[in-house]
C-alpha positions as CSV (number, residue, x, y, z in Angstrom):
1,E,-0.1,-0.4,0.3
2,S,3.9,2.4,0.5
3,F,4.6,1.4,-3.3
4,E,0.9,2.6,-4.4
5,N,0.3,5.6,-2.8
6,E,4.7,6.0,-3.4
7,F,3.7,5.1,-6.7
8,C,0.1,8.1,-7.0
9,S,2.4,11.1,-5.8
10,A,5.0,10.5,-8.0
11,Q,3.0,10.2,-11.2
12,M,1.3,13.7,-10.5
13,I,5.2,15.2,-9.8
14,Y,5.9,13.4,-13.3
15,E,2.5,14.7,-14.7
16,E,3.3,18.4,-13.8
17,K,6.2,17.7,-14.8
18,I,5.0,16.7,-18.3
19,R,3.0,20.2,-18.2
20,N,5.7,21.9,-17.9
21,I,7.7,20.0,-20.9
22,S,7.3,23.2,-23.9
23,T,9.9,25.3,-21.3
24,A,12.6,22.6,-20.4
25,H,15.3,21.5,-22.1
26,S,15.7,18.5,-24.1
27,G,18.7,17.8,-20.8
28,D,15.5,18.5,-18.2
29,V,13.5,16.8,-21.2
30,Q,15.7,13.2,-21.1
31,T,15.9,13.2,-17.2
32,L,12.2,13.8,-17.5
33,M,12.1,10.6,-19.7
34,L,14.3,8.2,-17.9
35,E,11.9,9.3,-14.1
36,L,9.3,8.7,-16.6
37,N,10.6,5.8,-17.9
38,E,11.7,3.8,-13.7
39,N,8.1,5.1,-12.6
40,H,6.6,3.1,-15.3
41,E,9.0,0.1,-14.7
42,K,8.0,0.2,-11.1
43,A,4.2,0.8,-11.6
44,I,4.4,-2.4,-14.2
45,K,6.5,-4.7,-11.6
46,Y,3.7,-3.2,-8.2
47,L,0.9,-4.1,-10.8
48,R,2.5,-7.3,-11.8
49,T,2.8,-8.1,-8.5
50,E,-1.0,-6.5,-7.5
51,M,-1.8,-9.4,-10.5
52,D,0.3,-12.3,-8.7
53,Q,-1.3,-12.1,-5.5
54,R,-4.7,-11.7,-6.3
55,Y,-4.3,-14.5,-8.7
56,D,-2.7,-16.3,-6.0
57,E,-5.7,-15.7,-3.7
58,M,-8.0,-16.7,-6.0
59,C,-6.2,-20.1,-7.2
60,T,-6.3,-20.3,-2.5
61,D,-9.7,-20.0,-2.7
62,L,-10.9,-22.0,-6.0
63,N,-8.5,-25.1,-4.1
64,E,-10.9,-24.1,-0.8
65,A,-14.0,-24.0,-2.6
66,N,-12.9,-27.1,-4.8
67,D,-12.2,-28.9,-2.1
68,R,-15.2,-28.1,0.0
69,L,-17.2,-29.5,-3.0
70,R,-15.7,-32.2,-3.5
71,L,-16.1,-32.8,0.9
72,D,-19.5,-32.5,0.3
73,Y,-19.8,-34.5,-2.6
74,E,-18.1,-37.5,-0.9
75,N,-20.0,-37.2,2.3
76,Q,-23.0,-36.5,0.4
77,L,-22.2,-39.6,-1.5
78,E,-21.7,-41.6,1.5
79,D,-25.0,-40.4,2.6
80,L,-26.5,-42.1,-0.3
81,R,-23.8,-45.5,0.3
82,N,-25.7,-45.5,3.6
83,E,-28.9,-45.6,2.3
84,L,-28.7,-47.9,-0.1
85,S,-27.1,-50.2,2.6
86,R,-29.8,-49.8,4.8
87,L,-32.6,-50.4,2.2
88,I,-31.6,-53.5,0.8
89,S,-30.1,-54.6,4.8
90,S,-34.4,-53.9,5.4
91,K,-35.0,-55.0,1.4
92,D,-33.2,-58.3,3.0
93,M,-34.8,-58.0,6.3
94,A,-38.9,-58.1,5.0
95,L,-37.7,-61.0,2.6
96,E,-36.3,-63.0,5.5
97,E,-39.6,-62.4,7.1
98,C,-41.8,-63.1,4.4
99,R,-39.8,-66.5,3.7
100,S,-40.5,-67.2,8.2
101,K,-43.9,-66.2,7.0
102,D,-44.1,-68.5,4.1
103,I,-42.8,-72.2,5.6
104,E,-44.9,-70.4,8.8
105,L,-48.2,-70.4,6.9
106,E,-47.1,-74.3,4.5
107,R,-46.7,-75.9,8.0
108,L,-49.6,-74.2,9.0
109,R,-51.7,-75.5,5.8
110,Q,-50.4,-79.3,6.2
111,F,-51.5,-79.1,9.6
112,H,-55.6,-78.4,8.9
113,I,-54.7,-80.8,5.9
114,D,-53.4,-83.2,8.3
115,T,-56.2,-82.6,11.3
116,L,-58.9,-83.2,8.1
117,A,-57.8,-86.1,6.8
118,S,-57.3,-87.2,10.9
119,E,-60.7,-86.2,11.3
120,R,-62.3,-87.8,8.8
121,A,-60.3,-90.8,9.4
122,E,-62.4,-90.7,12.9
123,F,-65.7,-89.3,11.4
124,D,-65.8,-92.4,8.4
125,D,-64.6,-94.7,11.7
126,E,-67.8,-93.8,13.5
127,V,-69.4,-93.3,10.6
128,Q,-68.4,-98.1,10.0
129,K,-69.0,-98.1,13.7
130,L,-72.3,-96.5,13.7
131,K,-73.3,-98.8,10.4
132,E,-72.4,-102.1,12.1
133,S,-73.9,-101.4,15.2
134,S,-77.2,-100.8,13.3
135,I,-77.0,-103.8,11.7
136,R,-76.3,-105.8,14.3
137,E,-79.9,-103.9,16.0
138,R,-81.8,-105.0,12.7
139,D,-80.5,-107.9,13.7
140,T,-80.8,-108.4,17.2
141,I,-84.1,-106.9,16.6
142,L,-84.8,-109.2,13.2
143,S,-84.2,-112.0,15.5
144,K,-86.1,-111.3,18.3
145,L,-88.7,-111.2,16.1
146,R,-88.4,-113.9,15.1
147,E,-88.2,-116.0,17.8
148,S,-92.0,-114.5,18.9
149,H,-93.9,-115.6,15.8
150,A,-92.1,-118.8,16.0
């Protein structure tokens, strides 16, 4: 900043000298031109330094922004991976639960089939016993009737 102030004040002095150049001698003009060239070189050096510094600052800002974006991207990617893993795990758990329920349903279905078959066999056995008992009773009644009519 001090160079900038020095540069501005030197430039104002040279501008004043340039206004007075028409009254200056040729030696004064050459001296003035050398001073202006030196001042010009200082200005260029100052501007280059400023541009380099600003460029470095911009690069630093861009690198920091890039690092933040990369970190955000990696965090979002990790979040998505975790969510996908959770969903897959939930799906696997749901599939396992469905398989378990299918096994339970099949077991219950087989139990009901076996129970119905057993009850059917018992029913058929009872019906057969009733038929046999009924036939014996009939035969006994008929036999008593024949005896009483004989």
